[in-house]
C-alpha positions, 0 to 999 in steps of 0.5 A, a space after each residue: 818805270 819808263 814809258 815811250 811815245 806810242 806803243 812799239 811792236 814788242 814789250 821792250 822799253 827802248 831808251 831812245 824812245 823814252 819820253 816820261 817816267 811813271 812816278 806813282 801808280 794805283 788802282 781804285 776799283 777797276 780803274 788805274 791811276 798814276 802820275 808821270 813826269 815828262 823827261 828832257 829827252 828828244 821824245 819827252 820834248 816832243 810830248 812837252 811841245 805838243 801839250 804846251 801847244 794844246 794837243 790832247 794826248 792820252 795814255 795806254 798800258 802796255 803789258 802781256 796777258 792771255 785774252 779769251 777768244 770768246 769773251 775778250 776778257 784778259 787774264 794773267 795781265 802783267 803791266 810793263 809800262 804806260 805809254 803816251 798815245 794819240 788815241 787811247 783805247 780806254 775812254 777817259 785815259 787823257 791825263 791832266 798835264 798839271 805842270 803845263 797847265 800851270 805854266 800856261 796860266 797867267 801867273 803860273 811861272 810866279 806860282 812855280 817860283 813860290 812853290 820852290 821858295 816854300 819847300 821848307 814851310 809845311 803850312 805855306 806848302 799846304 796853302 799853296 797846294 790848295 790854291 793851285 788845285 783851285 786854279 787847276 780845277 778852274 781850267 777844266 
């Protein structure tokens, strides 16, 4: 699914505002997780530039449902997409920009090239994945 920068006033996804594509989504208990890819669109380039500059961006789901006036509890929620926002309403809804972290790390560009070179070697891919995860964990 496609997502935008900031929430628009309606539920429609506006192609001229698309910045990213959600490639995976899943639930772990009450928490939602996912992976997204920043697209080379004008809004995607805006997001990429902000991330590369160190701006901390969040994500926020967009959808429709019924909100109980008394408890504030949402029922019949239907997710439309997940947008990139400056201030997410959910605590901790700040994704880790893996590609941008890697490319801004010393040796990151070389690691990316190595990843491209080992596409056909499962053992090398596993070793590279473990090494990159250790690098990323060290950045937090």
